[in-house]
Residue, then its C-alpha position, 0 to 999 in steps of 0.5 A: m500500499t503506498l502513502e497515497d493509498l493510505y491517505r486516500l484510505l484515511r480520508s474516506g474513513h474520516v469522511q464516513a464518520q463526519g457523514v454519520l454524525d451530520t446524519l445524526d440529529v441528535p446534537l453531538l460535540v467532540l471535545d479535546q482534552g482541553m474541552c475545546v470543540v472538535t467537532a460539532n453536527p448539524a443537529f447542535l448547530r440547529a439545537f442551539k442557534t449558533s454558527r459552525d465558525d462560533t463553535v468549532g474550535h472554541a473552548l466549550f465553556e466560552l461558547g455563546n457568551g458563557q452560557w454553558d459554563i454550568p457548574d454541573l456540567r464542568q464538573l461532570l466533563s473533568s472527571v470522564i477523560p482522566r477516570a476513563a469513566a462516562i456520564v450517562d443521561y444526566e439531566i441538566s436544566h439551564a436557561f438558554p439566552d437564545i432558546g430558553e429554559r431547557t432540560f437536556l439529557i447529556t450522554a459523555r464517553k471517552l471517544a474510541h481509539p485502537d489504542g485506547n489512549s483516546q483524549q477526546i470526548l463525545i457529548v451526547f444532547t436529548d432535549i427532554t424538555k417537551r418530555r418534562i412539560d408534559s410529564a408535569a402536565k400529566d402530573i397535574l392531571l392525575n392529582e386533579s383526578r384524584h382530587r375530583m374523585k375523592n370530592l365525588l366519592a364524599v358526594v355519594r357518600a352523603l347522598a347514602h347517607q341522608t337519601r331519607t330511610e324513615g317510613e320508606t321501603a327498601l325500593q323507595y329508599r333505592k329509587s331515591f338514591l338511584e334517582r340523585l346518582d343519575c344527576l349527579a352522573v349526568t352533571q359529572e359527564l357534562a362537567m368533563a366533557e365540555a372543556d370550554g364550560v357547559d352553558f345554563e340551558t344545556l344543563v337544564r336540559q340535560t338534569l331536567q329531561s325527564y320532566t320537559d314535558r311539564i316543565a315550561l322553560r323561559p330562557g333567557a341569556n344563556p351564560p358559560l358556567a365554570n366546571s365547579q358550578v354544574q355540579p351543584l346547580g344541576m344538583s339542586l335544579n333535580e331536587l326542585a324536580t324531585n320535590a315537585v313530583k313527591y309533593g308539588a306541582l308534578s304530584v297532580p295531573d294539572g301541575s306545571i312548572n315555569l322555570s326562568w332565567e336571566v343575567e343580571h348585571e351589577g356594576e362589573r358583576q354578572v349574576l345568573s337569575v333562576v326563578w322556579t315558580e309551580e302552578n296549579g299544584p296542591e297547597v303546600d305548607q311551610p315544613d317545620h323542619e329541613g329536609f334533604g332535598t332543601g338542605l342540599i339546595n341550600h347547601s350548594v347554592t349559599g355553599a358550593l356557589d357562593g349564592e342566595v336562595d329564597i324559597a317561598y311556600d305558596k298556595s299553589g306550590v313553590n317558588v325559588r329564587i336562586r342567584i349565583p355569581l358568574d365572575r368566577n373562573l372557568e375552571 
C-alpha cells in the first residue's frame, strides 16, 4: 500500500465518520482534552442556534458568552477523561439566552481509539424539555383527577347517608338514591366533557330531561358556567323537580312549572338569576324542619356556588329564586 493509498483510505474513513455525525439528528459535540470543540454536528448548531465558526475551535465553556459554563456540566466533564469514566443520561436544566429554559439528558464518553489512549470526548445532548412539561402536566391532571374523585365519592356518601330512610321501604330508598346518583353522573359527565364550560340551558335540559313535558322553559341569556358550578347547580335543579314530583305541582295531573332565567348586571358583576314557579299544584305548607332536598339546595347554592336562595311556600306550589355570581374563573 502506497502512502497515497493510505491517505485516500484515511480520508475516506474521515469523510464517512463525519457523514455519520452530520446525519444524526441528535446534537453531538467532540471535545479535546482542553475542552475545546473539535466537531459539532448540524443538529447541535440548529438546536442551540449557533454557527460552526462560532463553535468549532472554541472552548465549550466560553461558547455563547459563557452559556455552557454550567457548574454541574463542568464538574462532570472534568471527571470523564482522567478517570476513563462515562456519564449516561445526566439531567441538566439551564436557561439559554437564545432558546430559553431547556432540560437535557447528557451522555459523555471517551472517544474510542485503537490504542486505547484517546484524549477526546463525545457528548450527546437529548432534549427532554417537552417530555418534562408533558410529565408535569400529567402529574397535575392525575392529582386533579384524584382530588375530584375524592370529592365525588364524598358526595355519593352524603347522598347515601342523607337520603330519607324513615318510613321508606328498601325499594323506595333505592329509587330515591339512584335518581340522585343518576343526576350526579349527568352533571359530572357534562363538567368533564366540555372543556370550554357548559352553558346553563344545556345543563337545564340535561338535568331535567325526564320532566321537560311539564316544565316550561323561558330562557334568557345563556351564560357559560364554571365546571365547578355545574354539579351543585344541576343537583339543585334535580332536587326541585324531585320535590315537585313528590309533594308539589308535578304530583297532580294539572300541575306545571315555569323555569326562567336571566343574567343581571350589578356594576361589573354578573349574576345568574333563576326563577322556579310551580302552578296548579296542591297547597304546600312550609315544613317545620329542613328536609334533605331543601338542605342540599341551600348548601349547594350558598356554599358551593356562593349565591343566594329564596324558597317561598305558596298555595299553588313552591316558588324558588336562585342567584349565583358568574364572575368566577371558568375552571
